[in-house]
C-alpha positions in Angstrom: 22.0 -4.1 -6.2 21.1 -4.0 -2.5 18.4 -6.9 -2.3 16.1 -7.2 0.7 14.5 -10.7 1.2 11.5 -11.5 3.6 12.9 -14.7 4.7 10.3 -14.7 8.2 9.2 -17.7 7.0 12.2 -19.6 7.2 11.9 -21.7 9.9 14.2 -23.1 12.3 11.7 -25.3 15.1 10.7 -28.8 14.6 7.3 -28.1 13.5 5.1 -28.3 10.3 6.4 -24.7 9.0 9.6 -26.5 8.4 8.3 -27.7 4.9 7.3 -26.1 1.6 8.2 -22.5 1.9 10.6 -22.5 4.7 13.0 -25.2 2.6 12.6 -22.5 -1.1 13.5 -19.9 1.0 16.7 -21.8 2.9 17.8 -23.5 -0.7 17.4 -19.8 -2.4 19.5 -18.4 0.2 22.0 -21.1 -0.2 22.6 -21.0 -3.5 22.3 -17.2 -4.2 25.1 -17.1 -1.7 27.4 -19.7 -3.8 26.5 -17.7 -7.2 26.4 -14.2 -6.0 29.3 -12.6 -4.0 28.9 -9.1 -5.6 25.7 -7.8 -4.9 24.6 -7.1 -1.6 21.6 -8.8 0.4 19.4 -7.8 3.6 17.7 -11.0 4.7 14.8 -10.1 7.5 14.4 -13.5 9.8 12.0 -14.8 12.5 13.4 -14.3 15.9 16.7 -16.2 17.1 17.8 -17.0 13.3 20.7 -15.5 12.8 23.5 -15.1 10.6 25.6 -18.1 12.1 23.1 -20.8 11.8 22.2 -19.7 7.8 25.8 -20.3 7.2 25.9 -17.2 4.3 28.7 -15.2 2.5 29.6 -11.9 4.0 27.7 -10.0 1.3 24.7 -11.4 3.2 23.3 -9.4 6.1 21.0 -11.8 8.4 18.3 -9.5 10.5 16.4 -11.5 13.0 13.1 -9.9 14.3 12.5 -9.4 17.9 9.1 -10.5 17.1 7.6 -13.8 16.6 7.4 -13.1 12.7 6.4 -17.0 12.2 3.3 -16.3 13.5 1.3 -14.6 10.6 -1.0 -12.5 12.7 2.8 -10.5 13.8 4.3 -11.5 10.1 1.4 -9.5 8.0 1.8 -6.0 10.2 5.7 -6.3 9.8 5.6 -6.9 5.9 3.1 -4.0 5.5 3.8 -1.3 8.0 7.6 -1.9 9.3 9.2 -3.2 6.0 8.5 -0.4 4.2 10.3 1.9 6.7 13.0 -0.6 6.7 13.5 -0.3 2.9 14.1 2.8 3.1 16.5 2.9 5.8 18.9 0.5 4.5 18.4 1.7 0.9 17.5 -1.2 -0.6 17.1 -1.5 -4.5 14.7 -4.5 -4.7 12.1 -6.4 -2.6 11.8 -10.1 -2.8 8.5 -11.7 -1.1 9.1 -14.9 -0.8 5.3 -15.9 -0.4 3.1 -14.1 -3.2 3.4 -10.8 -1.2 5.0 -7.3 -1.3 4.3 -4.3 0.8 1.3 -2.3 -0.7 3.4 0.6 -0.4 6.6 -0.6 -1.6 9.0 2.2 -2.3 11.4 0.0 -4.4 10.6 -2.4 -7.1 9.7 -6.0 -5.9 9.4 -9.9 -7.1 7.5 -11.7 -5.2 7.4 -15.9 -5.4 4.1 -17.3 -6.2 4.3 -20.7 -5.0 0.4 -22.0 -5.8 -3.0 -19.9 -5.7 -5.0 -22.6 -3.5 -6.9 -19.9 -1.3 -8.4 -19.1 -4.6 -8.7 -22.1 -6.3 -9.9 -24.0 -2.7 -11.0 -21.2 -0.2 -13.1 -23.9 1.7 -9.6 -25.5 2.9 -8.2 -21.9 4.2 -9.1 -20.0 7.5 -11.2 -17.0 6.6 -8.1 -14.9 8.1 -5.3 -16.3 6.2 -7.5 -16.5 2.7 -9.0 -13.0 3.3 -5.8 -11.7 3.7 -3.9 -13.6 0.9 -6.5 -13.0 -1.6 -6.2 -8.9 -1.3 -2.6 -8.8 -0.7 -1.6 -11.3 -3.3 -3.7 -9.8 -6.3 -3.1 -6.5 -5.0 0.9 -7.4 -5.0 1.3 -9.2 -8.3 -0.3 -6.4 -10.1 2.5 -4.2 -8.4 5.3 -6.3 -8.9 8.3 -6.0 -11.6 9.0 -10.1 -11.7 6.8 -12.6 -10.1 8.8 -16.3 -9.9 6.8 -18.9 -10.1 7.6 -22.4 -9.0 6.1 -24.1 -12.2 4.4 -23.7 -15.4 1.3 -24.9 -13.5 1.5 -21.8 -11.1 2.3 -19.7 -14.1 -0.6 -20.6 -16.1 -2.6 -20.1 -12.7 -1.1 -16.6 -12.0 -2.3 -15.6 -15.7 -5.6 -17.3 -15.7 -6.6 -16.3 -12.1 -4.6 -13.2 -11.3 -4.4 -11.5 -15.1 -0.8 -11.2 -14.9 1.1 -10.7 -18.6 3.2 -14.0 -19.2 6.5 -11.9 -20.1 6.2 -10.4 -16.1 6.8 -14.1 -14.8 9.6 -16.2 -14.6 9.3 -20.1 -13.8 12.0 -21.1 -11.1 10.9 -25.0 -10.3 11.5 -26.4 -6.8 14.5 -29.4 -6.5 15.6 -31.7 -3.9 17.9 -31.0 -1.5 21.8 -32.9 -1.5 20.6 -35.2 1.5 17.7 -37.0 -0.6 19.5 -39.8 -2.3 19.2 -43.6 -2.0 21.2 -44.8 1.2 23.7 -46.9 2.2 21.9 -50.8 2.5 23.3 -51.1 6.3 22.1 -47.3 7.0 18.7 -48.2 5.5 18.6 -51.3 7.8 19.9 -50.1 10.8 17.2 -47.9 10.7 14.7 -50.1 9.6 16.0 -51.9 12.9 15.3 -48.6 15.1 11.9 -47.7 14.0 10.6 -51.1 14.2 9.8 -51.0 10.7 7.7 -53.7 8.6 9.4 -55.2 5.8 6.6 -53.5 3.4 4.5 -50.6 3.9 3.1 -47.6 2.2 3.8 -44.2 3.1 2.5 -40.4 2.5 4.3 -37.4 3.6 3.0 -33.9 4.1 0.7 -31.6 6.4 -2.4 -32.5 7.9 -4.3 -30.3 5.6 -7.6 -30.6 3.5 -6.1 -30.2 0.0 -3.7 -33.5 0.7 -6.9 -35.3 0.2 -6.0 -37.9 2.8 -9.6 -39.2 3.0 -9.5 -40.2 -0.5 -6.1 -42.5 0.2 -8.0 -43.7 3.1 -10.7 -45.0 1.2 -8.3 -46.5 -1.3 -6.2 -48.3 1.6 -9.5 -49.9 3.1 -10.0 -51.4 -0.6 -6.1 -52.5 -0.5 -6.4 -54.4 2.6 -8.8 -56.9 1.7 -6.1 -58.4 -0.1 -2.5 -57.1 0.8 -2.0 -57.0 4.5 0.3 -53.9 4.1 0.1 -51.1 6.9 0.0 -47.1 5.8 2.1 -45.1 7.6 1.7 -41.1 7.5 3.9 -38.5 8.0 3.8 -34.5 8.6 2.3 -32.3 11.3 -0.6 -31.1 12.4 -1.7 -28.4 9.8 -5.6 -27.2 9.9 -9.1 -28.4 9.6 -7.8 -32.8 9.7 -10.7 -33.7 11.5 -12.2 -35.0 8.9 -9.1 -37.4 8.1 -9.5 -39.1 11.8 -13.3 -39.1 11.3 -12.6 -41.0 7.8 -10.4 -43.2 9.3 -12.6 -44.5 12.3 -15.4 -45.0 9.9 -13.9 -47.2 7.6 -12.1 -49.2 10.9 -8.5 -48.6 9.9 -7.5 -47.8 13.1 -5.5 -50.6 14.1 -3.7 -50.1 10.4 -2.7 -46.9 9.8 0.1 -45.2 12.0 0.5 -41.1 12.1 4.3 -41.0 12.7 4.0 -37.0 12.9 6.6 -34.9 11.8 9.3 -36.2 10.4 13.1 -34.7 11.5 14.9 -33.5 8.1 17.6 -35.9 8.5 15.2 -39.1 8.8 13.3 -38.2 5.9 15.1 -39.6 3.0 15.4 -43.0 5.3 11.6 -42.8 5.7 11.3 -42.6 1.8 13.6 -45.2 0.8 12.5 -47.5 3.7 8.8 -47.3 2.1 7.5 -49.9 -0.5 5.6 -47.3 -2.2 4.7 -44.0 -1.7 1.4 -42.1 -2.2 0.8 -38.6 -2.5 -2.8 -38.2 -3.4 -3.5 -33.9 -3.1 -5.6 -32.3 -4.9 -3.4 -29.0 -5.8 0.1 -28.8 -5.4 1.9 -25.2 -6.6 4.9 -27.4 -7.5 4.8 -31.1 -5.1 8.0 -31.3 -3.3 7.3 -35.0 -1.5 7.2 -37.1 -4.7 10.1 -35.8 -6.1 11.9 -36.3 -2.8 10.4 -40.1 -2.8 11.8 -40.5 -6.4 15.2 -39.3 -5.4 15.1 -41.5 -2.7 14.5 -44.5 -5.2 10.6 -45.0 -3.9 8.0 -45.9 -6.4 5.7 -42.8 -6.8 1.8 -42.7 -7.3 0.1 -39.1 -7.3 -2.6 -37.4 -8.7 -2.9 -36.2 -12.5 -3.8 -33.0 -11.1 -2.3 -29.2 -10.6 1.5 -29.3 -11.3 1.9 -33.2 -10.3 2.2 -34.7 -13.9 4.9 -31.8 -14.4 7.2 -33.0 -11.4 6.6 -36.8 -11.9 6.6 -37.1 -15.5 6.5 -40.6 -16.6 8.7 -41.5 -13.5 5.5 -42.1 -11.6 1.7 -43.5 -11.6 -0.7 -41.1 -11.8 -4.6 -41.1 -11.3 -7.6 -39.1 -11.0 -7.5 -37.6 -7.3 -10.8 -38.1 -6.5 -10.9 -41.9 -7.6 -10.5 -44.0 -4.8 -10.7 -47.3 -6.8 -7.6 -46.0 -9.5 -5.7 -45.4 -6.2 -5.9 -48.8 -4.8 -5.4 -50.6 -8.5 -2.1 -48.4 -8.6 -1.3 -49.2 -5.3 -1.7 -52.9 -5.7 0.0 -52.7 -9.2 2.9 -51.8 -7.8 2.9 -54.1 -4.7 2.8 -57.2 -7.1 4.6 -56.4 -10.3 8.2 -56.3 -9.2 9.5 -55.3 -12.8 6.8 -52.3 -12.6 8.0 -51.6 -9.7 11.9 -51.6 -10.3 11.2 -49.7 -13.6 9.5 -46.8 -11.6 12.3 -46.7 -9.5 15.0 -46.5 -12.0 12.6 -43.7 -14.3 12.4 -41.9 -10.7 15.7 -41.5 -9.6 16.6 -40.1 -13.4 13.7 -37.7 -13.3 14.8 -36.1 -9.6 17.8 -35.4 -11.2 16.2 -33.1 -13.5 15.6 -30.2 -11.4 18.3 -27.9 -10.0 18.4 -25.3 -7.3 21.3 -23.9 -8.9 19.2 -23.2 -12.0 16.6 -21.8 -9.9 18.9 -19.1 -8.4 20.3 -18.3 -11.5 16.7 -17.3 -12.9 15.8 -15.4 -9.9 19.0 -13.6 -9.4 18.0 -12.6 -13.4 14.6 -11.8 -12.2 16.0 -9.5 -9.5 18.4 -7.4 -12.5 15.6 -7.5 -14.7 13.4 -5.9 -12.2 16.2 -3.1 -11.1 17.0 -1.9 -14.7 13.0 -2.1 -15.5 13.5 -4.4 -18.3 
């Protein structure tokens, strides 16, 4: 087979784009490279991201764009106008669209990965331009795709229910943590704490600042916690979109001096941030998978998250789950973990075991099986 992969969302710059989908692309490529040395791959990337940077085997050819395709206003014309021509020129057997979409005039069988359908469930949390394109192109791409990869059982159900796709065309390929997400050596963690000036105990949340991350509810919960517990809240993540309400709520609750926005956290430091935190709180309303809770558990930090969408599927019985709209429930869960050392230790151990249940190798195996099924017309 000759497989073409649209990897333009594989970012290599320091920004919020180095999250979610970018990590998915990186890990799928890395593990396909370890698993499959027989088939040919052509990987299309954004400007400046070359084969040397990715470290893939010889059967993978990486073609960086001359255009800044990390920008959706550039990437969308590429995937709809230029990609069909490129597929013909390289004589590809299959196209993999890693974020919901394949060319609408695709001359070869297609596989698409659907991470979530938040733009349908919560349209008000997206810019109109992005939402309109994603809605139209995803619906059409899903109907035409030979196989659909869903990152969770929850996303599979969403694809069936919202897009009307038969279950037998959908393959669940869960995400997993990357190798460096593990408890650090005590000395390394102590040095990190000292270098960053971190307090002995603190709450942490991580994620792009955007509406469905539900940070306003977390701030309301935190306002209740600090009445009796003097523990700071640190918020990691770059600014995404429609985030003004977060800062407005911060001011209204009088929490400016207690909450620190640490910005985008570098990849090599993220496990240390997780491990240093006393409790990791992830109040998101909707996730197709939900990587941060799994990463935090892999680093040995107890997790509190929302009992919604895919998050119960990811966390299982290894964390505390509450109604995402109930600030009081979040506050009670946070205080329980701050006060109960036995509960804290139990969830730490459960989380470490839970994180090991997810494997990128398994995801790569299922992805390759989907490619083969699509080309053979199964």
